[in-house]
C-alpha positions as CSV (number, residue, x, y, z in Angstrom):
1,M,-12.4,-43.7,25.4
2,S,-15.3,-41.5,24.8
3,I,-15.2,-37.7,25.1
4,G,-18.5,-36.0,25.9
5,I,-19.9,-32.9,24.2
6,G,-19.4,-30.9,27.3
7,T,-15.7,-31.7,27.3
8,K,-15.3,-30.8,23.7
9,L,-17.1,-27.5,24.2
10,A,-14.9,-26.7,27.2
11,T,-11.8,-27.4,25.1
12,V,-13.0,-25.1,22.3
13,T,-13.9,-22.3,24.8
14,M,-10.5,-22.5,26.4
15,S,-8.8,-22.4,23.0
16,V,-10.7,-19.3,21.9
17,T,-10.1,-17.6,25.3
18,A,-6.3,-18.3,25.0
19,L,-6.2,-16.9,21.4
20,S,-8.1,-13.8,22.5
21,S,-5.7,-13.2,25.3
22,L,-2.9,-13.1,22.7
23,G,-4.5,-10.1,21.0
24,L,-5.3,-12.0,17.8
25,G,-8.8,-10.4,17.8
26,A,-7.5,-6.8,17.9
27,P,-8.1,-4.4,15.1
28,A,-5.5,-4.2,12.3
29,F,-4.3,-0.7,13.3
30,A,-3.0,-2.1,16.6
31,D,-0.3,-3.9,14.7
32,Y,1.2,-0.5,13.7
33,G,0.5,1.3,16.9
34,P,-2.1,3.8,18.0
35,A,-0.6,6.5,15.7
36,S,-1.4,4.5,12.6
37,Q,-3.7,6.6,10.3
38,H,-3.8,4.8,6.9
39,Q,-2.6,1.9,4.9
40,V,-2.3,2.5,1.1
41,E,-2.0,-0.3,-1.5
42,I,-1.2,0.7,-5.1
43,S,-1.2,-1.5,-8.2
44,A,-0.2,0.8,-11.1
45,N,0.3,-0.6,-14.6
46,L,1.7,1.1,-17.6
47,P,0.5,0.1,-21.1
48,S,2.7,-1.7,-23.5
49,N,4.7,0.4,-25.9
50,L,4.1,3.6,-23.9
51,F,7.7,4.9,-24.6
52,G,8.1,2.9,-27.9
53,P,8.2,-0.8,-28.9
54,G,8.9,-3.2,-26.0
55,T,8.3,-0.6,-23.2
56,G,5.8,-0.7,-20.3
57,G,5.7,-2.1,-16.8
58,G,4.1,-1.5,-13.4
59,I,4.6,-0.3,-9.8
60,W,3.2,-2.2,-6.8
61,L,3.4,-0.6,-3.4
62,W,2.1,-1.0,0.2
63,I,2.5,2.1,2.4
64,Q,1.8,2.4,6.1
65,L,1.2,5.9,7.3
66,S,1.4,7.1,11.0
67,G,1.1,10.4,12.7
68,S,-2.0,12.6,13.0
69,P,-4.9,13.1,10.5
70,A,-2.9,16.0,9.0
71,G,0.3,14.0,8.3
72,G,3.3,12.3,9.6
73,T,5.7,9.6,8.5
74,G,5.5,6.0,7.2
75,D,7.1,3.0,5.7
76,Y,6.7,1.4,2.3
77,Q,7.5,-1.9,0.6
78,G,6.9,-3.0,-2.9
79,A,8.4,-3.6,-6.3
80,D,8.4,-2.2,-9.8
81,C,9.2,-3.8,-13.1
82,L,9.9,-1.3,-15.9
83,H,10.8,-2.3,-19.5
84,H,13.0,0.1,-21.5
85,T,11.4,3.3,-20.0
86,P,13.1,6.6,-19.2
87,L,11.9,6.0,-15.6
88,G,14.6,3.6,-14.5
89,P,16.4,0.4,-15.2
90,T,14.8,-2.5,-17.1
91,G,13.7,-5.3,-14.9
92,A,12.3,-5.9,-11.5
93,V,13.5,-3.7,-8.6
94,P,12.5,-4.0,-4.9
95,D,11.2,-0.8,-3.4
96,S,11.3,0.0,0.4
97,G,12.0,2.8,2.7
98,S,10.6,5.6,4.9
99,T,8.1,8.3,3.8
100,S,6.6,11.6,4.8
101,W,3.0,12.5,4.2
102,S,0.4,15.2,4.6
103,S,-3.3,15.5,4.1
104,D,-5.5,18.5,3.3
105,G,-8.6,16.4,4.3
106,A,-9.4,15.5,0.7
107,T,-6.0,14.2,-0.6
108,I,-3.1,12.4,1.0
109,T,0.3,13.4,-0.5
110,I,3.2,11.0,0.1
111,T,6.8,11.9,-0.5
112,G,10.1,10.1,-0.1
113,V,9.2,7.0,-2.2
114,T,11.7,5.8,-4.8
115,V,10.9,3.6,-7.8
116,G,13.2,2.0,-10.3
117,G,15.9,2.1,-7.8
118,T,16.6,5.8,-8.2
119,V,13.5,7.8,-9.3
120,P,11.9,9.8,-6.5
121,V,8.1,10.0,-6.9
122,T,5.3,11.9,-5.2
123,I,2.1,9.9,-4.6
124,T,-1.4,11.4,-4.3
125,V,-4.4,9.3,-3.2
126,P,-7.8,10.2,-1.7
127,A,-8.0,10.8,2.0
128,T,-11.2,8.8,2.3
129,D,-11.0,5.0,2.9
130,G,-12.0,3.0,-0.1
131,H,-11.0,1.4,-3.4
132,Y,-10.3,3.6,-6.3
133,T,-9.4,3.0,-10.0
134,T,-7.8,5.9,-11.9
135,D,-4.9,6.6,-14.3
136,V,-1.3,6.3,-13.2
137,A,-0.6,10.0,-13.6
138,S,-3.3,10.8,-10.9
139,V,-1.4,8.6,-8.4
140,F,2.1,9.5,-9.5
141,P,1.8,13.1,-10.8
142,G,4.5,14.0,-13.4
143,L,5.7,10.4,-13.9
144,V,3.7,9.7,-17.0
145,P,1.3,11.7,-19.2
146,T,-2.2,12.3,-17.9
147,G,-4.7,9.5,-18.8
148,T,-1.9,6.9,-19.0
149,G,-2.3,3.4,-17.6
150,T,-4.5,2.1,-14.8
151,A,-3.9,2.4,-11.1
152,H,-5.9,0.5,-8.5
153,V,-5.6,2.2,-5.0
154,E,-6.9,0.9,-1.7
155,V,-6.9,3.4,1.2
156,A,-7.7,1.6,4.5
157,P,-7.6,2.5,8.2
C-alpha cells in the first residue's frame, strides 16, 4: 500500500496540533504557575584540603522562586557532598525543602535552605537573569572564607 505525501503531511500536522493542545509548547514558567519569578541553579565546589588534609566537597542546588518581583517563597532540591569539614557530616546528603526570598532589584537573597543535613545557609545571587561564575562565599556568605572555591550560578525566568 502506498501512502501519498499529502497523507503524510496531514498526519504530521495533526500530530503537531495534538501536542500543541496539550500545552507542550508553553513557556517554562507555566509549569510553576503564573507567580513564578526565577529559577536558580547553583554548582558550588570547595577546593581540596580547605579545612586540612582530605577535606573539600560541593553543593549543588536547583531553586524555584515564586511571588512578586520583590520576593516570596520557593522550593529547592539538590545535594551536597562534604568531606571532613566543619559544615556538616562527611558524605553525600540530599537537600530539599521550602524557602523564602527577597530582592532589592540587584540581588536575590534566599533563606531557609539547609545543607549538610543541618546547616542553614543564606544564598545571594544576582537578580538579573544570566550565568555567573564567582567564589563560593559570594553565593553562601559566611559559609567559607571570601575568595574560596568556585560557584557557577544560573538565574533564569
